[in-house]
N, C-alpha and C positions, 0 to 999 in steps of 0.2 A: 595474628593481626595485632599491630601495635596500638597502644593507647594514644589518642590525640590530646596532648596537654593543653591545647587552646581552651578546651572546655573546663579544665581544672582552673586555669587562670581566670576564666570568666567567673567561675564560682567564687574564687578567692577575692577577686576584685569587687564583686557584688557585696560580699560579707564585709570587706574593708570599707566600702562606701557607707553601708548601714552603720558600722561601728563608729565611724568618724562623723556621722551626720549631726550629732548634737553640737558640734562646733562649726557647722557649715551655715552659710547665710540662708539657704532655703529652709532649714529647720528653725533657725533663730527667728525668722520672720513670722512663723506660726505663733510663737509665744511673745512676740515683741510688745504688744499692748499690755498683756498681763504682767510681764517683767517691769515695764515702765511704771505701771500703777503700783505694783507691790513694793518696788524699791523707791517710790516717790521721786522719780527722775523725769526731767523734760526729755523730749525727743532728741534734742541736741546733746544732753548729757549722756543718754544711753548710747547714742551714735558714737560719741567720743570714747566712751568706755569700750564699745565693741571694736572700734578702730585701734585703740591702745592694746586690747587683748590680741587682736590679729597680728599687730606688729611684734608684740612680745612673743607670740607663738612662733614667729618666723626666726627668732634668734637661735634656737638650738638646731636648726635644720642641718647645718654643716656637721655638727656632732652626730646627729642621728644618721646622716649619710655615711659617716666614717664607721659608726657602729654597725650599720647595715652591711657595709663591705666586710667588716671583720667577723661579725657574729651571724650574719645571714639575714635576709629580709623577713623570713618567717618569724624568727625570734624577736627581731626589732619591732615588727608590726604588732606582735602580741603585747609587748611591753608598752608601746605607745598607746594602743587601744585600752589597756588596763589603766594606765595613768589618766587617760581622758575620762574613762568611766569614773574613777575616783574623784576627779575634779568636778564632774557633773553632780555626783552624790553630795560632795561637800558644798558646792555652790547652791544646791537646792535648799539649804537651810539659811541662806542669807536673808537678813531682814532689811538691809539697806545697802547702798553702794559701798560704804566704808567697810561694812561687814563682809561683803562679797570680795572686795580687794584684799582683805585680810586673810582670805582662804588660800592665797598663793604661798604654799610652803609653810604655813604655820599650823600649830596644833589647834584642835577645836577648843573653844571656850564657851562658858555659859553667858558671857557678857556681850 
């Protein structure tokens, strides 16, 4: 009896959804009020920041697609999930919007 890989893909897809949920609207909405208050932003400012972040996240999609074709989706998905995790950990230390924006590719500082 041959293994049906549809069930494997269902599992991989489910794990991928969970791994990327910190950047998805349905999870962001859970913490929206707390983020707005802790970063001292208005709803408009936080919405603008979220929109800018979404647009910036779309920029490397063509590169990620090419890497996925060259290196395989398993490897590429793992790398993207790890980078998202690191971004979430770094962003969790933000004290204001400027500090949060500074976390994009910069080393951590005390200031």
